[in-house]
Every structure is written in C-alpha cells, then in structure tokens.
VEXKE-581771 format. One record per residue: residue number from 1; y, x, z of N, C-alpha, C in turn; chain. Coordinates in steps of 0.1 Angstrom, whole numbers. Atoms other than C-alpha are relative to their C-alpha. Example, Ala and Ser with C-alpha at 12.3 -4.5 7.8 and 13.67 -1.06 7.14 Angstrom:
residues 2
   resi     n.v     n.u     n.w    ca.v    ca.u    ca.w     c.v     c.u     c.w   chain
      1     -12       9       0     -45     123      78      12       9       0       A
      2     -11      -9       0     -11     137      71      11      -8       8       A
END
This chain:
residues 439
   resi     n.v     n.u     n.w    ca.v    ca.u    ca.w     c.v     c.u     c.w   chain
      1      -1      -8      -7     653     244     -71      16       3       1       A
      2     -13      -3      -1     689     250     -84       6      -6       6       A
      3     -10       6     -14     701     221     -57      -3       7       8       A
      4       2     -11     -15     684     238     -34       9      12       5       A
      5      -8     -17       2     702     272     -38      18      -5       0       A
      6      -9       4      -1     727     250     -44       7      -4      14       A
      7      -8       8     -15     732     234     -10      -1       8      10       A
      8       3      -9      -6     720     268       4      17      10       0       A
      9      -8      -6       5     750     283      -9      -2      19      -7       A
     10       5     -12       5     733     310     -26      -2       0     -20       A
     11      -1      -5      13     737     322     -61      -9       0     -10       A
     12      19      -2       2     702     331     -70      -6       8       7       A
     13      15      -4     -11     672     346     -57       0      19      -3       A
     14      -1     -15       0     669     385     -53     -17       4      -7       A
     15      12      -2      13     637     403     -73     -10      -3       9       A
     16       5       5      -5     618     399     -41      -3     -13      -1       A
     17       6      12      -3     618     364     -38      -1      -5     -16       A
     18       8       3      11     611     363     -78     -13      -5       1       A
     19       8      -1       1     586     374     -73     -11      -6       9       A
     20       7       6     -12     572     357     -40       0     -11      -9       A
     21      -4      13       0     582     325     -55     -12      -2     -17       A
     22      10      -5      11     558     337     -88      -9      -5       3       A
     23      13      -2      -4     530     343     -70      -1      -7      10       A
     24       5      14      -6     531     314     -48      -3      -8      -7       A
     25       0      15       7     539     289     -68      -5      -1     -17       A
     26       5      -3      12     524     300    -103     -15       7       2       A
     27      18      -4      -1     487     313     -91      -3      -9      13       A
     28      11       8     -12     457     298     -67       2      11       8       A
     29       7     -17     -13     457     335     -46       8      -3      10       A
     30      -5      -5      -6     465     344     -19       7      12       1       A
     31     -15      -9       3     500     362     -11       3       7      13       A
     32     -11      -1     -14     514     392      11      11       4      -9       A
     33      -9      -4       6     544     397       6       8      10      14       A
     34      -8      -8      -7     564     428      21      11       9      -3       A
     35     -20       1       2     603     436      24       5       4      10       A
     36      -8      -6     -14     626     450      45       7     -14       6       A
     37     -11       6     -11     642     429      72      14      -2      -8       A
     38     -10       8       4     670     407      62       4      -4     -16       A
     39      -6      -5      12     665     408      27     -11     -16     -12       A
     40       8      12       1     651     366      30     -13       1      -5       A
     41      12       7      -2     616     363      34      -2     -13       4       A
     42       1      17      -5     620     326      48       6      -7     -15       A
     43      -7       9       5     636     310      22     -16      10     -16       A
     44      10      -3      12     607     331      -5     -13      -5       2       A
     45      12      11       3     580     312       7       4     -14       4       A
     46      -6      17       0     599     281      15       0      -4     -15       A
     47      -4       7      17     610     277     -22     -16      -6      -7       A
     48      12       2      11     574     275     -37     -11      -7      13       A
     49       8      14      -7     560     257      -3       3      -8      -3       A
     50      -6      14       3     581     226      -6      -5      -4     -11       A
     51       1       3      15     571     225     -41     -20      -5       3       A
     52      15       7      -5     530     223     -27      -2      -9       6       A
     53       0      10     -13     536     199      -1       0      -8      -6       A
     54      -4      17       5     534     162     -11       0      -9      14       A
     55     -15       3     -12     562     147       4      -9     -17       0       A
     56       4      14      -5     540     113       0     -15      -3       7       A
     57      10      -4     -11     510     125      27       9      -4      14       A
     58      -1      -3     -10     519     120      58      -2       7      16       A
     59       8     -11     -14     498     142      79       5      22      -4       A
     60      -5     -14       1     507     183      86      -8       4     -12       A
     61       5     -13      10     498     203      53       2      15       2       A
     62       0     -12       2     514     235      59       0       3      13       A
     63      -4      -7     -11     514     255      91       5      12       1       A
     64      -9     -18       3     538     287      96      -3       3      15       A
     65       7      -7     -12     524     309     123      13      11       2       A
     66     -13      -7      -3     556     330     136      -1       7      14       A
     67       4      -9     -18     553     358     171       9      -8       9       A
     68      -7       7      -8     583     335     186       8     -10      -4       A
     69      -8      13       2     603     306     192      14      -2      -5       A
     70     -13      -6       9     636     324     177      -4      -6     -13       A
     71       4      -1      13     618     324     143      -5     -11      -4       A
     72       6      16      -2     602     289     149      13     -10      -2       A
     73     -10       6      -1     631     276     154      12       2     -10       A
     74     -14      -7      14     658     296     127      -9      -7     -11       A
     75       5       4       7     628     284     103       1     -12      -7       A
     76      -1      14       1     631     249     106      13      -1      -4       A
     77     -16       6       7     668     249     100       0       5     -12       A
     78      -4      -5       8     665     270      72      -7     -14      -9       A
     79       8      11       2     638     242      60       9     -13      -1       A
     80     -10       7       4     664     214      68       7       2      -5       A
     81     -11      -4      10     692     233      50      -6      -3     -16       A
     82       3       3      13     674     231      19       2     -16      -6       A
     83       0      18       5     674     189      17      -8       1      -5       A
     84       7       6      15     642     185       3      -7     -14       8       A
     85       4       8      -5     633     156      27     -13      -2      13       A
     86      12      -4      -3     601     170      40       1      -2      18       A
     87      -5       3     -20     597     163      81     -11      12       3       A
     88       6     -17      -3     590     196      96       2      -4      16       A
     89      -1       1     -11     585     203     136       3      11       5       A
     90       4     -12      -8     590     236     157      -6       4      13       A
     91      10      -2      -9     562     242     181      -2      13       8       A
     92      -3     -11      -9     569     263     209      -3       0      15       A
     93       3       0     -16     558     275     246      16      -2       8       A
     94     -13       0      -9     589     270     274       4     -18       0       A
     95      -3      15      -2     585     229     274     -14       0       2       A
     96      11       6       1     561     204     281      -9      -4     -11       A
     97       6      -2      14     533     202     254      -1     -14       1       A
     98       1      10       1     532     169     261      18     -10      -7       A
     99     -10       5      12     567     160     250       1       4     -11       A
    100       0       0      15     561     178     217     -14      -9      -4       A
    101      11       7       3     531     160     216       4     -18      -6       A
    102      -7      13       2     553     123     218      14       3     -15       A
    103     -10       0      10     577     137     193     -10       5     -13       A
    104       7      -3       7     547     148     172      -1     -15      -9       A
    105       4      15       1     535     113     170      12      -8     -11       A
    106      -9       5       4     570     102     162       5       3     -12       A
    107      -9      -7      12     585     127     136     -16       0     -12       A
    108       9       6       5     548     126     119       4      12     -12       A
    109      -5     -14      12     557     168     103     -11       0      -6       A
    110       4       2      10     546     172      70      -2      18       2       A
    111       0     -13      -1     554     214      76       3       6      12       A
    112      -3      -4     -12     549     228     113       0      15       5       A
    113       0     -12      -3     564     261     125       0       1      17       A
    114      -5       1     -17     554     272     158     -12      18       2       A
    115       5     -15      -8     537     303     180     -15      -1      -3       A
    116      12       3       4     502     307     179      -7      -6      14       A
    117       6       7     -13     496     298     217       1     -10      -1       A
    118      -2      10      -1     513     265     214      -6      -5      -7       A
    119       2       5      14     498     254     181     -14      -2       5       A
    120      15       7       1     461     260     195      -5      -8      12       A
    121       3      13     -11     471     237     227      -1     -10      -7       A
    122       2      17       1     478     210     204     -12      -2      -7       A
    123      10      -5      15     453     217     177     -16      -3      10       A
    124      10       3      -7     424     218     212      -3     -11       5       A
    125      -5      15      -7     437     189     225       1     -17      -9       A
    126       3      13       7     432     164     195      18      -3      -5       A
    127     -15       4       9     475     162     189       1       1     -12       A
    128      -6      -4      10     475     175     155     -18      -1      -6       A
    129      17      -6      12     443     170     127       0       8      -7       A
    130      -2     -19       6     433     202     118      -9      -2     -16       A
    131       1       0      14     418     189      86       6      -1     -14       A
    132     -13       6       8     447     183      72       4       7     -10       A
    133      -7     -12       6     463     218      69      -8       6     -14       A
    134       4      -9      13     460     232      31       6      12       0       A
    135      -6     -15      -1     485     260      38       1       4      10       A
    136       0     -11     -11     486     288      61      12      13      -2       A
    137      -3     -10       2     516     311      66       5      11       9       A
    138       3     -11     -12     516     340      87      14       8      -4       A
    139     -14     -10      -1     555     353      93       0      12       7       A
    140       6     -11      -7     555     385     109     -14       1       4       A
    141      12       1       0     522     388     100      -8      14       8       A
    142      -3     -15      -9     520     427     117       0      -4      14       A
    143      -2       2     -20     535     414     154     -12     -11      -4       A
    144       9      16      -6     510     379     151     -11       9      -3       A
    145      14      -1       0     475     402     140       5      10      11       A
    146       6      -9      -8     484     428     168     -14      -4      12       A
    147      10       7     -13     455     428     197       5      -9       8       A
    148      -6      14     -11     477     409     220       0     -12      -6       A
    149       1      13       4     475     381     197     -16      -4      -8       A
    150      12       3      12     440     383     179      -7     -10       5       A
    151       8      14      -8     421     353     205       7      -8      -5       A
    152      -7      13      -1     448     331     199      -4      -2     -15       A
    153       0       0      15     450     341     161     -11      -8      -6       A
    154      13       2       2     414     338     154      -6     -14       3       A
    155       2      17      -3     409     302     176       5      -6      -7       A
    156     -11       8      10     439     290     155      -4       0     -13       A
    157      -1      -2      10     427     297     125     -15      -3      -1       A
    158      13       8      -1     389     284     133      -1     -10      -1       A
    159      -4       8      -3     405     256     138       9      -9     -13       A
    160      -8       4      15     416     250     100      -7       3     -11       A
    161      13      -3      12     385     241      77       3       2      -9       A
    162      -8       5      15     407     230      50       7       7      -6       A
    163     -11     -10       5     427     257      45      -4       8     -19       A
    164       6      -3       8     428     265      10      11      15      -3       A
    165     -12     -10       1     460     293       6       3       7      10       A
    166      -5     -10     -11     472     321      28      13       8      -1       A
    167     -10     -15       1     507     340      27       3      -1      13       A
    168      -2      -9     -10     514     364      47      18       8      -3       A
    169      -9      -6       3     545     381      50       8      10      13       A
    170      -6      -9     -10     567     411      68       9       9      -7       A
    171      -8      -8       7     589     439      65     -10      14       4       A
    172      10      -6      -1     559     461      81      -9       0      -5       A
    173      13       6       4     526     462      64     -11       2      14       A
    174      14      -1      -8     492     457      89      -5      10       0       A
    175      10      -7       4     469     488      95     -14     -10      -6       A
    176      12       9       4     440     459      86       7     -15       2       A
    177      -1      10       1     440     427      81     -18      -7       5       A
    178      11       1      -3     414     410     102      -9     -14      -7       A
    179      10       8       7     382     391      88       4     -16       1       A
    180       1      16      -3     390     360     105      11      -7      -6       A
    181     -11       6       8     423     351      84      -6      -2     -14       A
    182       9       7      10     398     350      56      12       1     -15       A
    183      -8      -2      12     421     367      26      -9      -5     -12       A
    184       4      -1      19     409     356     -13       7       1     -12       A
    185      -5      -4      15     417     370     -43      18       1       5       A
    186     -13      -1      -5     449     385     -28       9       4     -12       A
    187      -7      -1       6     478     392     -46      14       4       8       A
    188      -9       0      -5     506     414     -31      12       5     -11       A
    189     -10      -3      -2     542     415     -30       6      12       7       A
    190      -5     -13     -11     554     452     -19       8       0      -3       A
    191     -11      -4       4     586     455     -23       8      13      11       A
    192      -2      -6      -4     588     484      -1       0      14      -7       A
    193       4     -12       2     571     510     -16      10       5     -11       A
    194     -11      -8       9     593     535     -30      15      -2       1       A
    195     -11       1      -7     623     521     -14       5       9      10       A
    196       0      -8     -18     621     538      19      -2     -11      10       A
    197       3      11      -9     619     521      50      15      -3       4       A
    198     -10       8      -5     654     513      57      10       2     -14       A
    199     -13       5      12     684     498      31       5      14      -2       A
    200      -6      -8       5     703     525      15      17      -3       7       A
    201     -16       1      -5     733     508      28       2      -4      17       A
    202      -1      -3     -10     727     516      61       5      15       5       A
    203      -1     -17       1     743     548      74      -5       3      18       A
    204      10      -4     -12     727     568     105      11       8       4       A
    205      -8      -9      -7     749     584     135      -8       4       7       A
    206       6      -2     -12     739     603     165      12       0       7       A
    207     -12      -1      -9     762     601     194      -5       9      12       A
    208       8      -6     -16     754     629     226      11      -4      10       A
    209      -2       1     -13     760     620     257      -5       8       7       A
    210       2     -10     -12     767     641     285      -7       1      13       A
    211       5      -2      -6     748     629     305     -13      -7      -3       A
    212      15       7       4     712     612     306       3     -15       9       A
    213       2      16       1     724     580     320      10      -3      -7       A
    214      -8      -4      12     743     573     288      10     -15       2       A
    215     -14      15      -1     766     537     300      11       3      -1       A
    216     -14      -5       4     798     555     298       4       4      -8       A
    217       1      -3      14     790     571     264      -3     -13      -8       A
    218       0       8      11     779     537     254      15     -10       1       A
    219     -10       6      -4     810     521     270      11       5     -10       A
    220      -4      -8       6     831     549     249      -2      -6     -18       A
    221       4       8      15     816     536     216       1     -11      -5       A
    222      -8      10       5     819     503     218      11       1       1       A
    223     -15       2      -1     855     506     227       4       4     -14       A
    224      -4      -6      10     858     530     196      -2     -16     -15       A
    225       6       6      11     839     500     174      10     -11       1       A
    226     -13       7       0     869     475     188     -10     -14      -4       A
    227       1      16       4     862     441     173      -9      -7      -8       A
    228      12      -1       8     828     448     154      -8      -7      11       A
    229      12       5      -9     798     430     164     -13      14       0       A
    230      12     -10      -3     768     455     179     -12      -7       8       A
    231      13       3     -11     733     448     193      -5      13       4       A
    232       2     -11      -3     722     473     213      -8       0       9       A
    233      10       5      -9     690     477     223      -8      12       4       A
    234       7      -6      -9     667     491     251     -14      -2       0       A
    235      15       2      -3     629     492     262      -2      -6      10       A
    236       7       6     -12     629     475     292       9     -11       1       A
    237      -7      11      -4     642     443     309       9       4       5       A
    238      -8      -2     -16     656     457     339      10       7      -5       A
    239     -12      -7       5     679     481     317       9      -7      -8       A
    240     -11      10       9     690     452     296       7      -4       9       A
    241     -10      -1     -10     703     440     327       5       2       6       A
    242      -8     -12      -8     716     468     341      12       5      -8       A
    243      -8      -3      10     732     477     309      15     -15      -4       A
    244     -10      11       2     748     445     304       8      -8      14       A
    245      -8       5     -12     760     439     339      13      13       2       A
    246     -12     -14       1     779     474     335      15      -3     -13       A
    247      -6       3      12     795     462     302      11     -10       2       A
    248      -4      18       2     804     426     315      12      10      12       A
    249     -10      -2      -2     822     446     344      15       7      -4       A
    250     -16      -9       7     845     465     322       7      -7     -10       A
    251     -10       5       4     855     434     306      -4       1     -15       A
    252       2       1      17     832     438     272      -6     -15      -2       A
    253       8      13       7     822     405     257     -18       2      -4       A
    254      13      -1       0     785     404     263     -14      -9      -4       A
    255      12      11      -3     752     384     258     -12       9       0       A
    256      11      -1      -2     720     395     271     -14     -12      -7       A
    257      11       8       6     686     386     256      -9       9       3       A
    258      12      -3      -1     651     394     265     -11     -13       6       A
    259      10      10      -5     616     376     275       4      -3       7       A
    260       7      10     -12     618     370     305      10     -12       3       A
    261     -10      16       3     651     341     302      -9     -13      -4       A
    262       2      13       2     644     308     302       5      -7     -15       A
    263     -10       0      18     649     290     263      11      -3       4       A
    264     -23       7       4     690     273     270       0      14       1       A
    265     -10      -6       1     694     309     282      -1      10     -12       A
    266       3     -11      14     678     330     251      12     -11     -12       A
    267      -9       3       6     698     302     233      15       3      -3       A
    268     -12      -2       0     729     304     248       5      16      -3       A
    269      -7     -10       2     731     342     246       0       3     -17       A
    270      -2       0      15     725     340     206       7      -3      -5       A
    271     -10       5      11     745     317     197      13       0       4       A
    272     -18     -10       2     779     333     216      -1       8      -7       A
    273      -3     -10       7     765     365     199       6      -7     -15       A
    274       3       1       7     760     347     169      15      -2      -7       A
    275     -13       6       5     794     329     164      12       4       4       A
    276     -11     -11      -5     815     356     179       5      -2      10       A
    277      -6       1     -15     820     345     212      -7      13       7       A
    278       5      -8      -1     803     374     219      -1      15      -8       A
    279       2     -11      10     809     408     206     -16      10      -3       A
    280       6     -10       2     782     430     216     -19     -12      10       A
    281      17       5      -6     741     414     224      -3      11       5       A
    282       8     -12      -6     722     436     246     -14      -5       2       A
    283      10       5       2     685     431     243     -10      16      -7       A
    284      14      -8       5     649     445     239      -1      -8      -7       A
    285       3       1       9     629     447     214      -4     -15      -9       A
    286       3      17       3     621     407     213      11       0     -12       A
    287     -12      -3      10     657     412     192       0       5      -8       A
    288       1      -8      13     643     430     163      -3      -8     -10       A
    289       9      10       7     624     401     149       9     -13      -2       A
    290      -1      15       4     633     367     134      11      -6       4       A
    291     -16       0      -3     670     366     141       6       1     -10       A
    292     -10      -1      17     694     355     114       9      -2       6       A
    293     -16      -3      -8     727     372     125       5       5     -12       A
    294      -1     -10      12     741     380      92      12       9       5       A
    295     -11      -7      -1     772     396     103       0      10       9       A
    296      -2     -10      -5     759     423     125       3      16      -6       A
    297      -4      -9       4     779     454     119     -10      12       5       A
    298       5     -17      -4     761     483     140      -9       1      14       A
    299      11      -6      -8     731     491     158      -5       8       6       A
    300      -6     -15     -17     730     507     189     -13       5       7       A
    301       9      -7      -6     700     527     198       3       5      14       A
    302      -1     -11     -19     705     535     239     -13       3       1       A
    303      10      -8      -4     666     541     243      -7      -1     -14       A
    304       8       0      13     647     554     211     -11     -10      -2       A
    305       9       8       2     627     530     195     -15       7       3       A
    306      15     -10      -7     588     536     209     -10      -1     -15       A
    307      10      -6       7     573     533     175      12       0     -15       A
    308      -8      -6       7     587     537     141      -1     -16      -9       A
    309      -1      11       2     581     495     130      12      -5       8       A
    310      -6       2     -11     601     492     162      16      -1     -10       A
    311     -10      -5       4     627     514     145       5      -8     -13       A
    312      -1       6      10     624     496     111      11     -10       1       A
    313      -2      14      -2     629     459     124      14       4       7       A
    314     -10       2     -10     658     470     148      14       0      -8       A
    315     -12      -1      12     679     482     120       2      -6      -8       A
    316       0      11      12     672     456      96       6     -13       8       A
    317     -13       7      -6     694     436     120      13       1      -9       A
    318     -17      -1      10     724     450      97      -5      -2     -13       A
    319      -4       3      13     733     448      63     -10      -6      -8       A
    320       8      10       2     713     422      60       5      -4     -17       A
    321      -3       7      14     715     404      23       6      13     -10       A
    322      -9     -11       5     744     426       4       8       5      11       A
    323      -5      -7     -11     759     437      35       2      14       3       A
    324       2     -19      -4     767     473      50       1      -4       9       A
    325       4       3     -14     759     482      85       1      17       7       A
    326      -3     -13      -8     759     513     109      -6       2       9       A
    327      15       2     -10     727     524     130       4      11      10       A
    328      -5     -13      -6     739     549     162     -14       3       6       A
    329       4     -11     -13     716     574     183       4       0      10       A
    330      -5      -7     -13     728     574     217     -11      10       7       A
    331      10     -13      -5     711     613     230       7       4       9       A
    332      -9     -14      -4     714     635     255      -8      16      -5       A
    333       0     -13       7     711     671     249     -19       1      -1       A
    334      19       2      -3     672     666     262     -11      -4     -10       A
    335       7       4       9     661     645     238       2      -1     -15       A
    336      -7      -6      11     658     647     200      -8     -13     -13       A
    337       4      16      10     653     617     169     -13       7      -2       A
    338      15       0       1     620     609     164      -4       6     -14       A
    339       1     -10      18     600     625     131       0     -14      -8       A
    340      -2      12      13     600     591     113      12      -3      -5       A
    341      -8       3       4     630     592     112       7      15      -7       A
    342      -2     -10      13     639     610      73      13      -2      -1       A
    343     -12      -2      10     673     599      66       6      10       9       A
    344     -12     -11      -5     703     620      69       6      -9      15       A
    345      -8      12      -9     720     610     104       8      11       4       A
    346     -15      -7       3     754     626     106       4      -2      19       A
    347      -5       1     -19     770     632     144      14      -7      -1       A
    348     -13      10      -2     794     606     153      12       8       8       A
    349      -9     -11     -15     820     626     178      12     -12       3       A
    350      -7       7      -5     836     604     200      16       3       2       A
    351     -12       2       0     877     599     201       6       4      13       A
    352       0      -1     -10     883     619     234      14      -6       5       A
    353     -13       0      -3     921     614     228       5     -22       5       A
    354       0      17      -4     917     572     231      -5      -2      19       A
    355       2       1     -12     916     556     264     -11      -7      -1       A
    356      14       8      -4     879     546     282       1      -9      -1       A
    357       8      12       2     864     514     278       8      -9      -1       A
    358     -15       7       8     890     497     257      -9     -12      -1       A
    359      11      10       8     872     463     256       9     -14      -7       A
    360      -4       5      12     881     445     228      -7     -21       2       A
    361       5      16       3     881     405     232       1      -7     -13       A
    362       7       2      13     866     385     207       5     -13       1       A
    363     -15       7       7     883     359     191      -4     -16       3       A
    364       4      18      -3     862     325     202      -8      -1      11       A
    365      13       1     -11     842     310     229      -7      -9      -1       A
    366      12       8       7     813     288     230       3     -10      13       A
    367      -2       9      -6     818     255     245     -18      -7       3       A
    368      10       9       0     785     234     255       1     -16      -2       A
    369      -7      13       2     789     196     245     -16      -7       5       A
    370      11       1      -2     761     177     263      -8     -16      -6       A
    371       3      11       8     753     150     234      -3       6     -13       A
    372       4      -6       9     737     157     205      -4     -13     -17       A
    373       4       9      15     717     142     172      -9     -11       4       A
    374       7       9      -8     695     117     197      12      -6       6       A
    375      -9       9      -1     729     101     204       8      -3     -12       A
    376      -9       2      12     740      97     170      13       9       0       A
    377     -10      -8       4     765     127     172      -5      10     -12       A
    378       0     -11      14     777     148     140       6      11       8       A
    379     -10      -3      -3     797     172     135       9      -1      -2       A
    380     -16       6       7     825     155     122       0      -7      14       A
    381      -2      10     -16     822     134     159       2       9       7       A
    382      -5     -11     -12     827     167     174      11       6       0       A
    383     -13      -2       1     855     179     152      11      -9       4       A
    384      -1      13       4     870     143     155       2       1      18       A
    385      -3       0     -15     867     146     198      10      15       3       A
    386      -7     -11       3     879     181     198      16       0      -2       A
    387     -12       1       6     909     173     178       8     -10      12       A
    388      -6      16      -8     919     137     195       0       1      14       A
    389       1       1     -12     909     145     230       4      10       5       A
    390      -4     -14      -6     912     185     233      15       7      -5       A
    391     -15      -3       4     944     187     216       2      11     -10       A
    392       4     -13       8     930     215     189       1      -1     -14       A
    393       0      -1      22     933     222     147     -11      -1      -3       A
    394       7      -7      11     910     224     127     -10      14       1       A
    395       1     -12      -2     913     258     125       2       6      11       A
    396       5      -6     -10     909     265     155     -18      -1      10       A
    397      20       3      -1     871     253     160      -4       9     -10       A
    398      15      -5       9     843     273     146     -10      -4      -4       A
    399      15       7       6     808     270     138     -10      -6      11       A
    400       8      15      -9     790     240     150     -13       1      -1       A
    401      10       6      -2     754     234     161      -1     -11      10       A
    402       6       9      -5     740     200     167     -17       1       3       A
    403       9       0      -5     710     200     184      -4     -14       6       A
    404       8      15      -1     685     167     193      11      -7      13       A
    405      -5      10      -8     702     161     227      14       7       6       A
    406     -10      -9      -1     737     190     228      -1       3     -10       A
    407      -9      -7      14     756     210     206       8      10       9       A
    408      -3      -3      -8     772     237     207      13       1      -8       A
    409     -10       1       9     806     248     191       8       8       6       A
    410     -14     -10       0     831     278     188      12      -1      -1       A
    411     -10       2       1     866     273     200      10       8       1       A
    412      -9     -10       0     897     298     198       1       2      16       A
    413       2      -1     -11     892     317     229      14      -5       6       A
    414     -13       1      -3     932     313     236      -2     -18       3       A
    415      -1      14      -7     925     272     241     -12      -6       7       A
    416      15       8      -7     891     266     259       6      -4      15       A
    417      -1       9     -14     908     258     291       0     -10      -1       A
    418      -4      12      -2     927     234     279      -7     -15      -6       A
    419       8      14       2     903     214     261     -11       0      12       A
    420      11       2     -13     877     222     293      12     -15       6       A
    421     -11      10     -13     911     202     313      -2     -11      -6       A
    422      -3      10      10     917     177     284     -12      -8      -5       A
    423      12       4       5     882     167     277      -7      -5      13       A
    424      13       4     -14     867     162     316       5     -16       0       A
    425       2      15      -4     855     127     321       8     -13     -10       A
    426      -1       3      17     865     120     278     -15      -8      -3       A
    427      12       6       8     842      99     258      -4       3     -13       A
    428      -1       1      16     828     107     225      -9      -7      -6       A
    429      10      11       6     817      84     204      -1     -13      10       A
    430       3      11     -11     820      57     238      -6       6       8       A
    431      10     -10      -8     795      82     257      10       8       8       A
    432      -2      -6      -7     807      99     283     -10      11       1       A
    433      10      -9       3     797     134     281       3      15       6       A
    434      -6     -17      -7     800     172     298       4       7     -11       A
    435     -10      -8       2     820     195     285       1      14       3       A
    436      -3     -11     -14     816     229     300      -1      16     -11       A
    437       1     -14       6     818     268     287     -14       6       6       A
    438      10      -9       2     792     291     276      -1      14       4       A
    439      -2     -11       3     790     318     296      -8      13       4       A
END
C-alpha cells in the first residue's frame, strides 16, 4: 500500500480512509461509508478493493456503479494512477455500446466502473459474464438509489448472482436502502455524525443583489474574486446557458457544464476549468458530484440549492482535503436562506469603488491534440512536440491529459497563437495531427 500512496503523492491516509480500509479489507461484512465530499472516498474503497481482486483471473470481479460518466472516468483514472496493473474500463452512455463491447473483449477488465443504464445494457446482451462478479461498489449511493434509478439498479443487481460483498459510499445518507441491494452484516463507517454537514474550512457569505436578475451582481463579485477559481451553481440548463453567455460577453473566462451537452463538450468544459484555462465554471447540480477538481476556491449559489443534499454536495466542491474555501449566496431582498443552512453566514459587501466587471484573464489556454494513447503518444512526446515544433519552454506547458485517441494540454495563454501557427501541418512521432484551441 505504501508504494501506491507514493505513486499518488499522498503521505498518509485520513481517519475515514483508515476506518474504511479496515472495514473493507479486514472483515467479511458489507460496508457503508459516509464522509464529506472531498475527503477521499474513491481511494478509501479502491485501496482495499485492489487487494481483494485476484490479478490472475481474467474475468471482471468488481463492479463500481456510479451516477454519471464523469465519476466513472475519474474513478478509473485514480485506479490507473495507483499503478496496480489491474485492468479496468469505464462504461457509460453517450457512445455506442458495440464500441464498448469490442473494447471489453480486448481489455478483459477485472474492475468495471459503470453507470447503471449502460452496465445493464451489457449484462442483458451477454457482453459481460454475470457470474464472475464478487464485489459491488455503489458510489454516491444516495443518488444511485433515488427513485429515478430504482428500476435500473434493481435489474442490474438481479443480474449479479454471485456478489459476496457490497460497499456503499456517499457524502449524504439515503433515507432507506432498498431490499434488492441485499445488504448483510453491515458495518457503518460514519464520519459525518457530530462533524456538521460542512467542512469547518468553508466560510459562508451572502451577497445582496439589488435586482432579481443577479447577473450584474455576479459579474461584480467575480471581478472582485480576481484570478481565483469559482463554480457558479444554477438550477436550470437554460439559466446556465444564459449566465455563461452574459459573462463571456464581458470577457470572463467561462466553462459551462450541464446534462444537455455531449460527451466531448462536457470533457472540454471540465478540462478547461481544472487546468486553469477558465476561471469560472457555470453549471447545474450535475457538477456537484463526482468531479475531482482540488483547487476550487469559491462556490457561488446563483440559485439557492433545492435540497439540503444539493447544498452539501455543492459546497463540498471547495475545501477538499486540507484546503480552505468560501461559499457565497447571491440573494435578492425577497429571498431568504434555507432553514438547513445552520452555519453562520456573513454579509459580503461588494466594493462600489472598484470598476465594474473587471474580468481577469486566465494564465493558461487549452489545446486539443488529435492523437492519443492508441497512437503510441505519451506526455513526453507531447512536451517534445510543443517545445520543438511550437517553440515553447517546458515552463510554459501545464497539465497534460492523454486519452485513447486525443490529448488535452494547457499552455501559457500568451503563447497559444504561436503554437497554433508553428504546429500547423506538423507531425508528432511521424504522424500528422490536428492541434486546435479548446474554446
């Protein structure tokens, strides 16, 4: 385990992870883990799970059910970064099931991260052996077990006759766990009781808007926050679109994120925000779960959270691990804070003397490179390509993520046009490739 933590750059486990490791790894019980968002629950179940999976068996032995594709992809990334050598796949909607089936036969995954609808499709078509699964993980189980998922979840679990143990994780508890989950001899690792709903490292503020339409107030607040990273939560997709358009016209660097976008648009949006190419993410509550963006400094509730659970998960995007953060409620005089907000909320007064809508520019921009792992392209190849062909210094290159067929790379904003101009028509490892700006 120490080697895995070294690879991840983690010095030690927190109290929740230690308890989860012991409950999952040293007992034969089913386990429920409740812990605040950002406390490292993915690692808490993966560390003992990789020890339970038999690396010598080719069949899939562990199924991790998640409510959305972003969490599936990010959880699989954590497993890959652990360097255990176990084979895995993330299965989710938005791409042909047939393509995934071909990949399943090729990879022969031992651990599968999947959304309920997509894994059910594979199981009913016989694309994955049903009787090989021994371990079931339900991450964000409170959401997975909501009414909208009940039928799919019931059918999925009904397809898994040989599951021996079940591990459920979330930042908020479910009112009840349905009988079809078949929890037996349960051990609870509850790190929420007695600690309050929010991290003590989050400070809460209210910002009063003179108008019911809070766009001008939002722009002024973001201007005062400067180069800090902020997530703005709204309750409706059209409101996200409208707010992002408003801010973009005022030259704020914005990514927008909601369930109506296709997979590439959602990945582009998250990557631009996580690597510092966009300082503000404007989104629905879809972004309140399953996103591992550790450096978010501010959460802004443009619309009040519709439920206490939504509130907890939204604010959990900041102050992750040992960081500190702030959460702002934008309020018109006709609005009041929900009763479930028990913490002290200070008044944050905007500085009227500052010029309006000072939109700070991000340090980085994101480039899309149309080649990836399947083309034998590595991070080192991309750095060499950008330095040799694009005229960059290594210090002008930021985060690089290499996917199967493409890659994202953050480069210093002032150098983007130079890179696009100098790499046009050039080859990376002898292969001509597309390099374009992610907007």
